[in-house]
SETI-918443 format. One record per atom (N, C-alpha, C): z, y, x; residue number from 0. Coordinates in pm, 1 decimal. Each point is the difference from the previous one (the first is absolute). Layout:
N
PT         up      north       east   kolpa
PT          Z          Y          X     NUM
...
This chain:
236
PT         up      north       east   kolpa
PT     8364.0     9137.3    11816.0       0
PT      108.1       34.3     -138.4       0
PT       -4.6     -149.1      -78.6       0
PT      135.6      -66.6        0.1       1
PT       -6.1      -96.5      -74.2       1
PT      106.0        9.3     -112.1       1
PT       74.0      103.1        2.6       2
PT      100.6       23.9     -107.7       2
PT       26.8      114.5       -0.7       2
PT       53.6       85.4     -136.3       3
PT       28.0      135.9       -3.7       3
PT      160.3       -7.1      -28.2       3
PT       67.9       32.2       51.1       4
PT      168.7       47.4      -22.0       4
PT       37.6      110.6      -42.8       4
PT       38.3       18.1     -124.1       5
PT       21.3      137.1      -85.5       5
PT      139.2       28.6      -12.3       5
PT       44.3      112.3       27.9       6
PT      110.8       76.9      -59.5       6
PT       13.5        6.5     -137.6       6
PT       75.5       33.6      -74.2       7
PT      -11.3       -6.8     -174.7       7
PT       -4.8      142.8      -28.6       7
PT      146.7       79.8        3.8       8
PT        0.0      101.4      -52.2       8
PT      -69.6      145.2       61.6       8
PT      -99.5       45.0      -47.9       9
PT      -58.1      116.6       38.0       9
PT     -126.5      -69.8       82.9       9
PT      -40.9     -121.3      -45.0      10
PT     -129.0      -41.7       63.3      10
PT      -62.8      -95.2     -135.9      10
PT       62.0      -90.8       -9.7      11
PT      -60.3      -74.9     -145.0      11
PT       69.3       66.9     -126.5      11
PT      128.7       62.0      -24.7      12
PT       51.3       64.5     -104.6      12
PT       73.8      109.7       54.0      12
PT      -50.7       87.1     -123.9      13
PT       97.8      133.8       -0.7      13
PT      134.0       -8.7      -17.1      13
PT       94.3      -19.2       77.9      14
PT       91.8        1.9      -59.2      14
PT      112.3      120.5       37.7      14
PT      -51.2      133.1       41.6      15
PT       85.3       88.7       36.5      15
PT       94.9       77.7      -87.8      15
PT      -48.5       11.9     -151.6      16
PT      108.1       24.3      -89.1      16
PT      103.3      -84.4      -42.1      16
PT      -11.7     -137.9       19.8      17
PT      106.6      -60.6      -18.9      17
PT       75.2       -2.7      142.3      17
PT      -35.3       14.7      109.3      18
PT       94.9      -29.2      110.8      18
PT       68.0      149.2       20.3      18
PT      -61.4      100.8      -41.6      19
PT       75.0      101.6       24.4      19
PT      103.6       36.3      -88.9      19
PT      -41.5      -68.5     -145.2      20
PT       96.9       -1.2      -99.6      20
PT      138.6      -42.7       11.2      20
PT      -29.9     -139.3       21.3      21
PT      130.7      -95.4       56.9      21
PT       44.3       60.4      133.6      21
PT      -37.9       24.3      112.1      22
PT       76.5       65.0       97.2      22
PT       47.7      134.8      -26.3      22
PT      -57.0       69.1      -63.6      23
PT       83.7      162.1      -46.4      23
PT      116.9      -24.6      -85.5      23
PT        1.1     -151.6      -50.4      24
PT      103.0       -8.8     -117.3      24
PT      134.8      -81.3       99.5      24
PT      -53.4      -69.1       97.4      25
PT       77.7      -46.8       84.3      25
PT       69.8       91.7       95.7      25
PT     -101.6      105.7       52.4      26
PT       78.3       97.1       94.4      26
PT       97.5       68.5      -75.7      26
PT      -29.3       59.4     -126.4      27
PT      100.5       78.5      -86.6      27
PT      122.4      -91.7      -22.6      27
PT        6.0     -117.6      -23.3      28
PT      109.7      -78.0      -42.0      28
PT       93.7      -40.0      147.7      28
PT      -51.6       43.4      103.3      29
PT       74.1       -4.6      119.7      29
PT      -12.0      120.4       73.1      29
PT      -17.7       95.3      -68.1      30
PT       61.9      135.3       38.9      30
PT     -103.3       27.8      164.4      30
PT     -148.1      -46.9      -14.7      31
PT      -86.8       15.0       94.5      31
PT      -99.7       94.2      -27.7      31
PT      -48.1       84.7      113.2      32
PT     -121.5       65.1      -21.1      32
PT     -130.6      -67.8      -40.0      32
PT      -59.4      -12.7     -140.9      33
PT     -125.7      -65.7       -9.6      33
PT     -100.4       23.9       74.6      33
PT      -23.7      114.4       52.7      34
PT     -120.8       28.4      101.0      34
PT       36.9      -93.3      104.2      34
PT       80.3      -14.0       49.0      35
PT       59.9      -79.3      153.9      35
PT      -36.4     -148.4      -14.2      35
PT       80.2       -2.4     -114.9      36
PT      -47.0     -135.3      -59.3      36
PT     -127.2      -69.7       -4.7      36
PT      -93.5       96.6      -96.6      37
PT     -151.5      -15.4        5.2      37
PT     -100.3        1.6      102.9      37
PT       85.5       56.6      117.6      38
PT      -57.0       -2.7      120.2      38
PT       -6.4     -127.8      114.5      38
PT       83.0      -75.2      -64.2      39
PT       38.9     -134.3      103.9      39
PT      -42.8     -126.0      -92.2      39
PT       -4.2       36.9     -134.4      40
PT       -5.9     -137.8      -50.0      40
PT     -137.4      -74.9      -18.0      40
PT      -99.8       69.5       13.3      41
PT     -119.4      -24.7      -19.9      41
PT      -40.4     -132.1      117.2      41
PT      -41.3     -108.9      -30.2      42
PT      -33.6     -103.4      101.3      42
PT       87.0      -71.3       72.1      42
PT      124.3        1.5      -44.5      43
PT      123.3      -92.0       43.1      43
PT       39.1      -49.8     -100.8      43
PT       64.0      -86.1       35.0      44
PT       68.7     -110.4     -114.1      44
PT      136.4       93.0      -55.6      44
PT       37.5      -12.9     -120.6      45
PT       84.4       68.0      -36.8      45
PT      137.7      -19.9       30.0      45
PT       20.5     -136.1       65.2      46
PT      162.4       -4.9       41.7      46
PT       -4.3       69.2      134.4      46
PT     -144.7       14.5      100.5      47
PT       51.6       48.0      111.9      47
PT       28.2      152.9      -38.6      47
PT     -112.1       66.8      -97.1      48
PT       45.9      150.1      -45.5      48
PT      146.9        9.7      -26.7      48
PT       47.2      -70.4      -97.5      49
PT      126.5       34.2      -24.9      49
PT      112.1       15.7       74.7      49
PT       -6.6     -124.9      115.1      50
PT       60.3      -41.3      101.6      50
PT       28.9      143.0      104.5      50
PT     -106.9       54.2      -16.7      51
PT      -54.2      105.1      105.0      51
PT       93.0      123.1      -75.1      51
PT      -32.8       20.3     -123.8      52
PT       43.8      135.1      -66.1      52
PT      156.8      -28.2      -38.6      52
PT       49.8     -110.2      -39.4      53
PT      114.4      -22.3      -63.1      53
PT       54.9     -144.3       63.1      53
PT       29.7       30.9      117.7      54
PT       91.0      -91.5       71.4      54
PT      125.5      -54.1      -72.7      54
PT       60.2      101.1      -69.7      55
PT      128.9      -62.0      -67.4      55
PT       -2.7     -108.8     -115.3      55
PT     -130.2      -25.6      -45.5      56
PT      -38.5      -47.7     -114.5      56
PT      -36.4     -135.9       19.8      56
PT      -17.4     -105.6     -115.6      57
PT      -16.0     -109.5       26.8      57
PT     -179.3       -2.8      -15.1      57
PT      -75.0       26.6       99.3      58
PT     -133.5       10.4       30.1      58
PT      -81.8     -117.6     -103.3      58
PT       33.4      -99.0       15.8      59
PT      -79.8     -134.6      -57.8      59
PT       22.2       -3.4     -136.0      59
PT      131.6       51.1      -49.0      60
PT       35.4        9.2     -157.5      60
PT     -102.2      102.3      -50.5      60
PT       20.1      115.8       59.5      61
PT      -90.5      119.7      -49.4      61
PT     -117.6        3.6       -1.4      61
PT      -74.2      -84.0      103.4      62
PT     -123.5      -30.0       -8.7      62
PT      -73.7      -94.1      -89.7      62
PT      121.0      -86.6      -37.1      63
PT      -79.4      -98.2     -102.4      63
PT       18.0      118.9     -140.8      63
PT       90.9        9.9      -19.0      64
PT      -16.4      131.4     -113.6      64
PT     -106.1      111.9      -43.1      64
PT        3.9       40.6      151.5      65
PT     -113.5      128.8      -17.0      65
PT     -137.9      -89.2      -14.3      65
PT      -34.1      -94.3       58.7      66
PT     -136.7      -71.1       -1.5      66
PT       23.3      -77.5     -166.3      66
PT       68.6      -30.6      -11.2      67
PT       21.8      -57.1     -191.3      67
PT      -47.1      130.8      -82.1      67
PT       39.0      109.2       19.8      68
PT      -31.2      143.0      -57.0      68
PT     -119.0        6.2       24.3      68
PT      -56.1       -1.7      115.2      69
PT     -121.7       28.2       13.7      69
PT     -111.8      -87.7      -71.8      69
PT       28.8     -120.4        4.2      70
PT      -93.3     -124.6      -65.1      70
PT       -0.9       44.8     -136.9      70
PT       82.2       43.1      -68.1      71
PT       12.7       27.5     -153.3      71
PT      -58.9      116.7      -67.4      71
PT      -29.0      106.8      104.2      72
PT      -75.6      109.5        9.3      72
PT     -119.3       41.2       40.9      72
PT      -79.6      -26.9     -112.4      73
PT     -156.5      -18.0       53.7      73
PT      -63.6      168.7      -58.1      73
PT       56.5       52.9      -67.0      74
PT      -67.4      119.7      -23.4      74
PT      -43.2       84.9      115.8      74
PT     -136.3       46.3       -6.4      75
PT      -37.9       49.9      113.4      75
PT      -80.3      -63.9       99.2      75
PT       -3.6     -144.0      -24.4      76
PT      -50.4     -121.7       91.3      76
PT     -149.5       24.1      -32.3      76
PT      -78.8      -23.2      137.4      77
PT     -140.1       -1.4      -36.5      77
PT      -81.1      -50.4      109.2      77
PT      -99.5      -99.5        9.8      78
PT      -79.5      -38.5      104.7      78
PT      -80.6      100.5       71.0      78
PT       45.5      -13.5      118.9      79
PT      -75.6      118.0      105.3      79
PT     -161.2       -7.9        7.4      79
PT      -49.5       98.6        7.6      80
PT     -159.3       26.4      -22.7      80
PT      -42.7     -112.1       74.9      80
PT      -92.3      -80.8      -31.0      81
PT      -80.9      -63.5       83.1      81
PT       54.9     -145.1       11.2      81
PT      126.5      -19.6      -20.4      82
PT       74.4     -135.6       -3.1      82
PT      -51.8     -105.1      -77.7      82
PT      -17.4       10.1      -93.9      83
PT      -54.5     -105.4     -102.2      83
PT     -144.5      -34.4       49.6      83
PT      -93.5       84.3       50.5      84
PT     -111.7      -26.8       41.0      84
PT      -17.5      -43.1      142.2      84
PT      114.2       -6.4       62.2      85
PT       -8.4      -71.6      161.5      85
PT       46.5     -114.1      -14.4      85
PT      123.7        0.2      -78.7      86
PT       44.2     -158.3      -27.9      86
PT     -106.2      -95.9      -80.1      86
PT      -80.6       50.8      -93.8      87
PT     -102.6      -67.3      -52.4      87
PT     -113.4      -43.6      123.1      87
PT        1.9      122.1       91.4      88
PT     -129.6      -35.2      103.2      88
PT       50.4     -122.3      100.7      88
PT      137.8       14.2       40.0      89
PT       46.9     -119.2       45.8      89
PT      -12.6     -105.9      -23.4      89
PT       36.6      -37.1     -173.1      90
PT      -10.4     -129.9      -46.4      90
PT     -145.4      -23.7       -7.5      90
PT      -91.7       86.4        5.4      91
PT     -119.0      -42.2        0.0      91
PT      -58.9      -39.8      118.5      91
PT       52.1       94.1       98.8      92
PT      -29.6      -33.4      145.8      92
PT     -139.4       23.5       22.9      92
PT      -34.0       20.9      157.6      93
PT     -137.9       18.8        4.3      93
PT      -77.2     -153.7       31.6      93
PT     -123.7       -9.1      -83.7      94
PT      -83.8     -102.5      -22.1      94
PT       82.6     -117.4      -68.8      94
PT       77.3       56.8      -88.2      95
PT       94.6      -99.2      -84.4      95
PT      119.0      -44.7       65.3      95
PT       48.6        7.1      112.4      96
PT      121.2      -42.9       32.3      96
PT       93.8       68.6       -7.0      96
PT      106.7      -42.1     -104.2      97
PT       97.0      116.7        7.6      97
PT       73.3       27.8      150.4      97
PT       56.6      111.6      -34.3      98
PT       77.9       53.0      157.8      98
PT      134.6      -11.9      -29.0      98
PT      109.9      -85.8       44.2      99
PT      151.0      -10.3      -31.7      99
PT       34.4      125.8        4.5      99
PT      131.5       42.8     -100.6     100
PT       60.5      141.5       44.2     100
PT      123.4      -51.0      -27.4     100
PT      123.4      120.8       30.6     101
PT      114.8      -46.6      -39.4     101
PT       92.3      127.1       13.6     101
PT      105.7       18.2      -57.3     102
PT       60.4      122.3      -42.7     102
PT      160.0       29.3       93.2     102
PT       23.9       55.8       92.1     103
PT       99.0       31.3      100.7     103
PT       67.9       93.4      -48.5     103
PT      135.4       30.3      -61.3     104
PT       44.6       82.4      -61.6     104
PT      171.0       10.9       38.8     104
PT       13.8       70.6       -5.2     105
PT      168.3       58.4       32.6     105
PT       81.6       -8.5     -125.2     105
PT      -65.7      -23.6     -116.1     106
PT       79.8      -34.0     -128.9     106
PT        6.4     -154.9      -17.4     106
PT      107.4      -29.1      -55.0     107
PT       28.4     -151.0      -81.4     107
PT     -125.3      -52.7      -31.2     107
PT       -0.1      -99.7      -23.2     108
PT      -99.8      -96.5      -62.8     108
PT       -5.6       34.5     -154.1     108
PT      119.3       19.0      -45.7     109
PT        4.1       14.5     -182.1     109
PT      -72.2      162.0      -14.1     109
PT       26.6       73.6      105.1     110
PT      -42.2      144.7      -60.6     110
PT     -146.9       10.6       26.7     110
PT      -17.1      -63.5      148.5     111
PT     -165.6       -6.1       -7.8     111
PT      -93.6      -52.5      -57.2     111
PT       45.8     -120.6      -63.3     112
PT      -98.3      -77.7     -124.1     112
PT        5.7       83.0     -110.7     112
PT       94.5       42.1      -41.3     113
PT       28.4       92.7     -117.6     113
PT      -86.0      110.9       18.5     113
PT      -45.4       52.2      100.1     114
PT      -89.7      112.7        9.1     114
PT     -126.0      -38.9       13.4     114
PT      -36.8      -96.1       49.0     115
PT     -130.6      -34.0       23.2     115
PT      -36.8      -58.3     -145.5     115
PT       95.4      -53.0      -56.5     116
PT      -62.7      -41.8     -187.2     116
PT      -35.4      128.4      -53.3     116
PT      113.4       88.3       49.8     117
PT       -1.1      122.6     -109.2     117
PT     -121.5       92.9      -22.0     117
PT      -71.3      -23.3      129.7     118
PT     -154.0       60.9       -5.1     118
PT     -101.5      -62.9      -16.2     118
PT       35.4     -130.9       -5.4     119
PT     -116.9     -111.1      -25.8     119
PT      -38.6      -62.4      132.0     119
PT       29.9       -1.4      130.6     120
PT      -12.9      -70.5      101.9     120
PT       32.1     -158.0      -14.5     120
PT      -97.2      -53.2       40.8     121
PT       57.4     -143.7        9.2     121
PT      106.2      -16.2      109.8     121
PT       80.5     -116.0        1.0     122
PT      102.2      -30.3      154.4     122
PT      -95.0      -42.6       69.8     122
PT       37.3       34.4      111.9     123
PT      -84.2      -14.0      168.6     123
PT        8.8     -131.0       32.7     123
PT      -38.7      -60.1       74.9     124
PT      -46.8     -143.8       66.2     124
PT      141.0        0.9       67.5     124
PT       56.8       82.9       75.5     125
PT      147.0       10.8       92.7     125
PT       74.9      118.3      -61.6     125
PT      125.8      -23.5      -15.3     126
PT       59.1      109.5      -33.8     126
PT      134.4       -6.5       86.7     126
PT      -22.3       79.8       82.1     127
PT      155.3       44.5      100.5     127
PT       93.4      118.6      -28.8     127
PT       95.6      -18.4      -49.6     128
PT       67.1      106.2      -51.0     128
PT      122.0       -3.4       70.2     128
PT      134.6      103.5      -31.9     129
PT       99.0       21.2       79.5     129
PT       74.2      -96.0      -28.7     129
PT       -1.2      -99.6      -82.2     130
PT      111.1     -100.0        2.1     130
PT      -60.7     -137.5       82.5     130
PT     -137.7        4.7       86.4     131
PT      -36.2      -69.8       50.4     131
PT      -16.0       -9.1      160.1     131
PT       63.9      136.8       37.1     132
PT       27.1       36.9      133.1     132
PT      119.1       13.1       55.9     132
PT       22.9       11.4      141.5     133
PT      143.0       64.7       12.2     133
PT      -19.5      134.2       64.9     133
PT     -122.2       24.4       44.0     134
PT       -6.4      147.2       45.1     134
PT     -109.5       40.4      -62.4     134
PT       46.4      160.9      -77.3     135
PT     -114.5       58.6      -63.2     135
PT     -114.6       94.8       93.0     135
PT      -97.4       45.8      -55.3     136
PT      -90.6       95.7       58.8     136
PT       89.6       94.4       66.0     136
PT      -24.2       63.4      101.0     137
PT     -128.2      -36.2      103.2     137
PT       -1.7     -125.0       74.2     137
PT      121.5      -70.6      -11.7     138
PT      -11.1     -150.1       77.2     138
PT     -108.0      -58.7      -66.6     138
PT     -108.7      -81.6      100.2     139
PT     -118.6      -71.4      -59.6     139
PT       40.8     -106.3      -71.7     139
PT      114.3      -72.0       -5.6     140
PT       10.6     -117.8      -54.9     140
PT      -56.5      -26.4     -109.9     140
PT        8.3       82.3     -119.3     141
PT      -76.4      -23.4     -118.5     141
PT     -140.9      -37.8        8.0     141
PT      -87.5       73.0       88.6     142
PT     -127.7      -11.2       42.8     142
PT      -54.2     -107.1       54.6     142
PT       94.6      -21.4       73.3     143
PT      -14.1     -132.1      100.8     143
PT        4.9     -143.3     -105.1     143
PT      128.2       36.2     -111.0     144
PT       29.4     -130.7      -69.8     144
PT     -127.8       -9.6     -107.3     144
PT      -52.4      153.9      -50.6     145
PT     -118.0      -23.0      -98.5     145
PT     -137.3      -97.1       74.1     145
PT      -15.5       43.2      109.1     146
PT     -134.5      -32.8      102.7     146
PT       48.7     -163.7       -9.3     146
PT       94.9      -21.6       66.3     147
PT       54.5     -148.4      -26.2     147
PT      -40.3     -114.1      -93.4     147
PT       64.9       68.2     -122.9     148
PT       10.4      -31.4     -122.5     148
PT     -140.2      -42.5      -36.7     148
PT     -118.2      107.8       43.3     149
PT     -143.8        0.2      -42.1     149
PT      -87.7     -110.0      118.2     149
PT       97.5      -58.8       76.4     150
PT      -88.4      -47.3       99.7     150
PT      -85.1       63.4      110.4     150
PT       57.2      128.9        4.9     151
PT     -141.9       79.9       72.0     151
PT      104.5       75.5      102.2     151
PT      -69.9        6.3      144.8     152
PT       47.2       78.1       94.9     152
PT       11.3      149.2      -45.8     152
PT      100.4       65.0       58.9     153
PT       44.0      128.4      -50.9     153
PT     -101.0      115.4       36.5     153
PT      -62.8      -55.3      140.2     154
PT     -121.1       98.3       51.0     154
PT     -120.0      -13.7      -69.4     154
PT      -27.0     -102.3     -116.3     155
PT      -94.8       16.9      -88.0     155
PT       27.3       13.9     -140.3     155
PT      103.1      102.6       -4.8     156
PT       54.2       59.8     -121.3     156
PT      -42.0      117.2        0.7     156
PT        1.0       83.8     -124.0     157
PT       -0.3      169.5      -12.4     157
PT      123.6       23.1      -98.4     157
PT       61.5       55.7       56.7     158
PT      132.3       66.8      -75.8     158
PT      -61.0      156.1      -68.9     158
PT       51.9      -18.8     -137.7     159
PT      -48.0      143.7      -62.2     159
PT      159.4       82.6      -38.5     159
PT       46.6       70.4       61.0     160
PT      107.0       56.0      -18.0     160
PT        7.1      182.2       -1.5     160
PT       77.7       42.4      -73.6     161
PT       19.9      147.4      -36.7     161
PT      129.9       58.6       43.4     161
PT       51.5      -94.0       66.8     162
PT      163.3       88.5       54.1     162
PT       -2.1      -34.0      137.4     162
PT       44.2      115.6       83.5     163
PT       10.4      -58.1      132.3     163
PT       91.4     -117.8       61.5     163
PT      119.3      -57.4      -71.7     164
PT       45.7      -81.4       70.3     164
PT      -79.2     -150.8      -45.2     164
PT      -81.5       -5.3      -94.3     165
PT      -88.6     -111.6      -23.9     165
PT     -116.7        6.2       94.7     165
PT      -35.6      105.9       18.2     166
PT     -120.8      -25.1      121.1     166
PT       35.0      -22.3      132.6     166
PT      110.7       23.6       33.0     167
PT       82.0       -0.4      136.6     167
PT       15.7     -144.6       23.6     167
PT       33.5      -64.5     -154.3     168
PT       36.3     -142.8       22.9     168
PT     -165.3      -99.7      -33.0     168
PT      -91.4       74.7      -51.2     169
PT     -121.5      -65.8        5.3     169
PT      -77.5      -18.1      118.3     169
PT       41.3      125.1       85.7     170
PT      -49.4        1.4      127.0     170
PT       89.7      -89.6      106.2     170
PT      111.8        4.2       -1.0     171
PT       76.5      -97.5       57.5     171
PT      -28.7     -145.4      -22.4     171
PT      -80.2      -46.7      -88.3     172
PT        3.2     -120.1      -51.5     172
PT     -139.5      -38.9       66.3     172
PT      -74.9      108.0       58.9     173
PT     -144.4      -42.6       60.4     173
PT     -107.3       17.0     -108.8     173
PT       46.8       37.5     -100.3     174
PT     -144.6       36.7     -119.4     174
PT      -33.4      128.7       34.0     174
PT     -119.1       59.6      -40.5     175
PT      -67.3      109.0      -17.8     175
PT       82.3       60.1     -129.3     175
PT       20.9      125.3       10.3     176
PT       38.7       51.1     -121.8     176
PT      -70.4       86.1      -75.6     176
PT      -50.2       10.6     -105.6     177
PT      -51.6      139.5      -70.1     177
PT      117.1       58.1      -75.4     177
PT       22.2      154.8       -9.5     178
PT       84.0       67.0      -51.5     178
PT      -53.9       71.6     -125.7     178
PT       70.4       16.6      -70.8     179
PT      -64.8       29.0     -172.1     179
PT       99.4      124.8      -15.5     179
PT      -56.8      134.2      -20.4     180
PT       65.9      128.1      -22.2     180
PT       84.0      -10.3     -178.1     180
PT       93.5       90.1       40.5     181
PT       84.3      -17.5     -126.2     181
PT      123.4      -48.8       24.8     181
PT       58.6      -55.5      113.1     182
PT      108.0      -34.9       36.9     182
PT       54.4       87.3      123.6     182
PT       67.7      -59.3      101.3     183
PT       43.6      107.8      105.4     183
PT      -91.2      -32.8      142.9     183
PT     -110.3      -45.1      -55.3     184
PT      -85.1       18.9      123.5     184
PT      -80.2      103.0       18.7     184
PT      -78.8       65.8      102.3     185
PT      -36.9      131.7       12.9     185
PT     -152.6      -58.1       64.7     185
PT      -12.6     -106.1       39.2     186
PT     -153.6      -29.4       67.3     186
PT       29.4      -10.2      127.7     186
PT       77.8       74.3       49.6     187
PT       -6.5       10.2      149.0     187
PT       60.8      -78.9       74.5     187
PT       67.2      -79.6      -52.7     188
PT      123.3     -105.8       70.7     188
PT     -130.1     -112.3       57.4     188
PT       30.2      -31.3      119.5     189
PT      -86.2      -67.7      122.5     189
PT        6.0     -159.7      -74.4     189
PT      110.2      -36.2      -67.6     190
PT        8.6     -106.9      -72.0     190
PT     -106.4      -42.1      -71.1     190
PT     -105.9       79.4      -66.9     191
PT      -91.3      -32.5      -99.0     191
PT     -116.3       14.0       84.9     191
PT      -97.0     -116.0      -66.6     192
PT     -125.8      -13.6       43.8     192
PT      -79.6       96.8      -52.3     192
PT       21.8       34.2     -121.1     193
PT     -101.9       80.3     -103.1     193
PT      137.7       71.6     -118.0     193
PT      -72.2       75.0      -61.8     194
PT       75.0       70.4      -87.7     194
PT      -58.1       45.5     -116.0     194
PT        9.5      -33.2     -142.3     195
PT      -78.1       16.2     -105.3     195
PT       76.4       67.6     -106.8     195
PT      -41.0       85.4      -54.9     196
PT       55.1       64.9     -118.1     196
PT       60.5      -77.9     -127.7     196
PT     -118.5     -100.4      -29.2     197
PT       62.9     -105.9     -107.8     197
PT      -67.4     -123.9       20.9     197
PT       26.6      -86.4      -42.8     198
PT      -35.5     -165.7        4.6     198
PT     -150.8       22.4      -67.0     198
PT      -58.1       86.2      -40.4     199
PT     -127.8       -1.3      -84.7     199
PT      -94.5       31.0      119.7     199
PT       60.8       33.0      103.5     200
PT      -98.2       17.7      146.5     200
PT      -23.1     -101.1       81.8     200
PT       71.7     -112.1      -56.6     201
PT       -8.4     -137.7       99.7     201
PT      -63.2     -111.2     -107.4     201
PT     -134.5      -70.5       89.1     202
PT      -80.2      -93.2      -56.6     202
PT       13.5     -111.0       86.9     202
PT      -17.6     -143.9      -84.1     203
PT      -25.7     -114.9      106.8     203
PT     -129.0       15.5       40.9     203
PT       -6.6      -73.4       93.4     204
PT     -149.3       41.7       90.7     204
PT       13.0     -110.2       79.1     204
PT     -118.4      -62.2       58.7     205
PT      -41.2      -83.1      105.9     205
PT      -39.8       68.7      141.1     205
PT       39.2        8.7       77.4     206
PT      -49.1       31.5      145.3     206
PT     -141.6      -71.5       26.2     206
PT      -77.5      102.8       -8.0     207
PT     -149.7      -45.0       60.9     207
PT       -0.3      -71.1      164.3     207
PT       94.4       58.4       70.4     208
PT      -10.8      -48.9      139.4     208
PT       70.0     -110.4        7.6     208
PT      104.1      -22.7      -65.9     209
PT       93.2     -118.6       43.5     209
PT       -5.2     -106.0     -130.9     209
PT      -23.7       38.0     -109.6     210
PT       -0.6      -73.9     -113.7     210
PT      155.6       -5.2      -65.4     210
PT       84.7       72.5       46.2     211
PT      135.5       27.8      -53.6     211
PT       17.4       67.2     -117.5     211
PT       79.7      -59.7      -67.1     212
PT       42.6       98.5     -118.6     212
PT       58.9      105.1       38.1     212
PT       -4.8      117.8      -59.1     213
PT       63.9      104.8       42.9     213
PT       71.8      118.8     -130.5     213
PT       65.0       88.9       46.6     214
PT       51.9       85.5     -107.8     214
PT     -115.8      100.1       58.2     214
PT     -101.6       81.2      -89.7     215
PT      -74.4       89.0       26.2     215
PT       48.1      159.1      -56.3     215
PT       59.2       74.4      117.9     216
PT       65.2      109.5      -24.7     216
PT     -105.9      132.7      -21.7     216
PT       -7.4       63.2     -129.7     217
PT      -98.2      107.1      -10.4     217
PT       62.0      124.8      -33.3     217
PT       40.1       49.0      137.9     218
PT       88.1      114.7       10.2     218
PT      -38.4       77.0      140.8     218
PT       80.8       80.7       20.0     219
PT       -6.3      128.5       68.9     219
PT       64.7      -48.4      143.0     219
PT      -78.1       42.2      155.6     220
PT       28.3      -74.6      101.6     220
PT      169.9      -18.5        3.6     220
PT       51.0      -70.0       95.0     221
PT      123.1      -19.9        5.8     221
PT       71.1      116.2       81.5     221
PT      108.0       38.4       20.3     222
PT       31.1      101.0       67.0     222
PT      -14.9      -19.4      141.4     222
PT       39.1     -135.6       20.2     223
PT      -36.4      -40.4      156.2     223
PT     -137.5      -33.1       24.7     223
PT      -73.6        9.4      -65.1     224
PT     -169.6       -3.8       24.0     224
PT      -43.8      134.5       56.0     224
PT     -130.5        2.7       63.0     225
PT      -75.4       83.4        9.7     225
PT      -33.5      100.8     -121.7     225
PT        5.9      128.5      -26.0     226
PT       -6.6       82.3      -99.7     226
PT     -107.8      -62.8      -88.9     226
PT     -106.0      -15.6       49.2     227
PT     -162.4      -44.0      -36.9     227
PT      -18.6     -153.8       -9.9     227
PT       96.8      -66.6       -3.1     228
PT      -13.1     -149.9      -26.7     228
PT      -36.2      -31.3     -155.3     228
PT     -110.3     -105.8       12.1     229
PT      -55.6      -39.2     -146.9     229
PT      149.9       22.2      -77.5     229
PT      -46.6       35.5     -123.3     230
PT      115.6        4.1     -145.3     230
PT      -20.6     -128.3      -52.1     230
PT       -1.3     -140.5       47.9     231
PT      -11.9     -118.8      -54.5     231
PT       84.8      -90.3      111.2     231
PT      103.0      -75.4        0.9     232
PT       35.5      -65.5       94.2     232
PT       40.7     -104.3      -44.3     232
PT      -46.4     -141.5       67.9     233
PT       46.2     -149.9      -54.6     233
PT      140.4      -47.8       81.5     233
PT       47.4       -2.2     -105.0     234
PT      153.5      -37.5       71.0     234
PT       43.2     -174.2      -17.4     234
PT       52.4      -62.8      107.3     235
PT       -7.2     -165.5      -18.5     235
PT     -109.7      -65.8       17.3     235
């Protein structure tokens, strides 16, 4: 592993309260069922969700207004468990050599930057946001763009995701994908290398066999492994 590519919402920042408030309000304003909107909005760019659910409106303008509303709403935002510690471990690195990391998110740069700052995370080495790509998740463009910006082969990256479109995107980019509970992933997806309850179960380690830096997942065996496989997996 030479780099880590994080999704933002549900991985580094708990933003579900803000997301659900804003999308529920948007649904009501447009006479849509809020539950149906919430079922499809996670893990994809706002403009794509709006175009899908309300093709009669100006999706780009609606998305700008919605994300401005979300950026100003910080009530309920919190750092995800273990996120600050994992970022610090990557910045310290194995044997003192920092591991570069990026954020690849379906939100805009302004929204994502505001959320990171609100919970005390530093800005990433590379930021790939919805306004920097032409195709959102599950397309791999965002993760490929991040790997290229870091100067790392995507196959040498680990992606950390909590949503099914993002896991598909990371897998399609050629990275190994760690799923995190709390979003739309169940842990049974074939796109996942492993699955953890929180980032607190991930540590930066060095593989004694290869000398490579890896993320060590202290977790139960992945659903696609033998049920008695060791509860410690090195990813990347």
